C-alpha positions as CSV (number, residue, x, y, z in Angstrom):
1,M,21.5,19.5,7.6
2,K,19.6,18.6,4.7
3,A,22.1,15.6,3.9
4,A,21.4,13.7,7.4
5,T,17.7,14.0,7.6
6,A,17.1,12.4,4.2
7,E,19.0,9.1,5.5
8,L,16.8,8.8,8.3
9,G,14.4,6.4,6.8
10,A,17.5,4.5,6.3
11,I,19.3,4.4,9.5
12,V,19.7,1.5,12.0
13,A,17.0,2.2,14.9
14,D,17.9,3.8,18.1
15,P,14.8,4.5,19.9
16,E,16.2,7.4,22.1
17,L,17.8,9.1,18.8
18,F,13.9,8.8,17.2
19,D,12.6,10.2,20.8
20,A,14.9,13.0,20.4
21,L,14.3,13.6,16.9
22,L,10.4,13.6,17.8
23,D,10.7,16.1,20.4
24,R,11.4,18.9,18.3
25,P,11.1,17.6,14.7
26,G,12.0,19.3,11.5
27,P,9.2,19.7,8.6
28,D,10.1,16.4,7.5
29,T,11.5,14.4,10.5
30,A,8.5,12.6,11.7
31,A,7.8,11.7,8.4
32,Q,11.4,9.9,7.8
33,V,11.1,8.4,11.3
34,A,7.7,6.8,10.2
35,A,8.9,5.5,6.6
36,N,12.5,3.6,8.7
37,R,11.9,-0.1,8.5
38,Q,13.4,-0.9,11.8
39,I,10.9,1.6,13.6
40,D,9.4,-0.1,16.8
41,D,5.8,0.1,18.4
42,R,6.7,2.7,21.2
43,V,8.2,5.6,18.7
44,A,5.1,4.1,16.0
45,R,2.4,4.9,18.5
46,R,3.8,8.6,19.1
47,L,3.5,9.1,14.8
48,V,-0.5,7.8,14.8
49,Y,-1.9,10.9,15.8
50,H,1.2,13.0,14.4
51,S,0.9,14.8,11.1
52,F,-0.3,13.3,7.9
53,P,2.9,12.8,6.0
54,A,4.1,11.1,8.8
55,R,0.8,8.8,9.3
56,V,1.1,8.1,5.8
57,E,4.7,6.8,5.8
58,L,3.5,4.8,8.8
59,A,0.7,3.3,6.5
60,R,3.0,2.5,3.9
61,N,5.8,0.8,6.4
62,P,5.6,-3.0,6.3
63,A,7.7,-2.9,9.8
64,V,4.7,-1.1,11.5
65,S,2.8,-3.7,13.6
66,A,-1.0,-4.6,13.0
67,E,-2.1,-2.7,16.1
68,I,-1.1,0.3,14.8
69,L,-1.8,-0.5,10.8
70,E,-5.4,-1.1,12.5
71,R,-5.5,2.3,14.4
72,L,-4.5,4.0,11.0
73,L,-7.5,2.1,9.0
74,K,-10.1,3.8,10.7
75,D,-8.9,6.9,8.8
76,P,-10.4,6.9,5.2
77,A,-7.6,9.2,3.8
78,L,-4.7,6.7,4.6
79,R,-6.5,4.1,2.9
80,P,-4.7,4.0,-0.8
81,F,-1.3,4.4,1.6
82,L,-2.4,1.2,3.8
83,A,-3.3,-0.6,0.1
84,Q,0.6,0.0,-0.7
85,N,1.9,-1.8,2.4
86,T,3.0,-5.1,2.1
87,S,3.2,-6.9,5.4
88,S,0.1,-8.8,5.8
89,P,-2.9,-9.6,3.2
90,D,-5.3,-9.6,5.9
91,L,-4.6,-5.8,6.1
92,L,-5.3,-5.5,2.3
93,R,-8.5,-7.2,2.6
94,Q,-9.8,-5.1,5.8
95,V,-8.3,-2.3,3.8
96,F,-11.0,-3.4,0.7
97,E,-13.6,-4.5,3.0
98,A,-13.3,-0.6,4.6
99,G,-14.5,0.8,1.6
100,F,-12.5,1.5,-1.8
101,D,-12.2,4.0,-4.5
102,D,-10.7,3.9,-7.8
103,E,-7.0,5.1,-6.1
104,V,-7.1,2.3,-3.3
105,L,-8.2,-0.6,-5.9
106,F,-5.1,0.8,-8.1
107,W,-2.7,0.2,-5.2
108,L,-4.2,-3.2,-4.2
109,A,-4.3,-4.3,-7.7
110,S,-0.6,-3.3,-8.1
111,N,0.1,-4.8,-4.3
112,P,1.7,-8.3,-4.9
113,A,0.7,-9.3,-1.4
114,T,-3.1,-8.4,-1.8
115,P,-5.2,-11.8,-1.7
116,F,-6.7,-13.6,-4.6
117,D,-10.7,-13.1,-3.2
118,V,-9.6,-9.0,-2.9
119,L,-8.4,-9.4,-6.5
120,E,-11.0,-11.6,-7.6
121,K,-13.9,-9.3,-6.1
122,I,-12.2,-6.4,-8.4
123,A,-12.2,-8.4,-11.6
124,V,-16.0,-8.7,-11.3
125,D,-16.5,-5.3,-10.2
126,Q,-19.5,-3.4,-12.1
127,K,-17.4,-0.6,-13.6
128,P,-15.1,-1.9,-16.9
129,H,-12.4,0.8,-16.2
130,R,-12.0,-1.0,-12.5
131,R,-11.6,-4.6,-14.5
132,V,-9.3,-2.9,-16.9
133,M,-7.0,-1.0,-14.8
134,L,-6.5,-4.4,-12.8
135,A,-5.6,-6.4,-16.0
136,C,-3.1,-3.6,-16.2
137,Q,-1.6,-3.2,-12.9
138,V,-1.8,-6.8,-11.1
139,R,1.3,-7.9,-9.8
140,G,2.5,-11.1,-7.4
141,A,1.2,-14.8,-7.6
142,H,-2.3,-14.3,-8.4
143,A,-1.5,-12.2,-11.6
144,E,-2.1,-15.0,-14.2
145,Q,-5.3,-16.5,-12.4
146,V,-6.8,-12.8,-12.3
147,L,-5.8,-12.3,-16.0
148,E,-7.4,-15.5,-16.8
149,I,-10.7,-14.4,-15.5
150,L,-10.7,-11.2,-17.2
151,R,-9.9,-13.2,-20.5
152,R,-13.4,-14.5,-19.9
153,D,-14.9,-10.9,-19.0
154,R,-18.4,-9.9,-20.4
155,S,-16.8,-6.6,-21.8
156,K,-15.1,-7.2,-25.2
157,A,-13.2,-3.9,-24.4
158,V,-12.0,-5.5,-21.0
159,R,-11.4,-8.8,-22.6
160,A,-9.1,-6.7,-25.4
161,E,-7.4,-4.6,-22.7
162,T,-6.5,-7.8,-20.8
163,L,-4.9,-9.8,-24.0
164,V,-2.6,-6.6,-24.5
165,A,-1.8,-6.0,-20.8
166,A,-0.9,-9.6,-20.9
167,S,1.3,-9.4,-23.7
168,R,3.5,-6.9,-21.3
169,P,6.1,-7.8,-19.4
170,R,5.2,-7.3,-15.8
171,M,7.6,-6.3,-12.5
172,N,6.7,-8.7,-9.7
173,T,6.8,-5.4,-7.3
174,P,5.1,-1.9,-8.0
175,N,7.1,1.1,-7.1
176,L,5.9,1.4,-3.6
């Protein structure tokens, strides 16, 4: 049975199958259904108030609708996971504006879908370690613009770390 449940995140969406699985879920079943990239809103709505692991997978899943992601945004514990979602720059902006800590900023910096205005705010954050983290983690279309801002940072240490980070090869997408 272990092999069958390991594939739930990849199976073709079948709402009736998902309903049956959620009626008597095993320990990981709900989370695996929530991770399925073909999940529909009806099934996702059943999972919004489910176990924390299921809500984490919903938050990460780019196939989940904006309506459901907005519901999940109300839970501060889910913000780091919402910051990993690549479906919507507007969602990432909302995650940033809802409040952030170092973990949320790490995932926003690593996410290639994060809009430039959010990255720019992180680039001028008062805490130097956050600016260094941004230099090391920034991905996507705005990476060079952000690195250019950091190359002119007021802190010599941030400028030095930016030069080192900029010399390393960058992946286009993080391991989300």
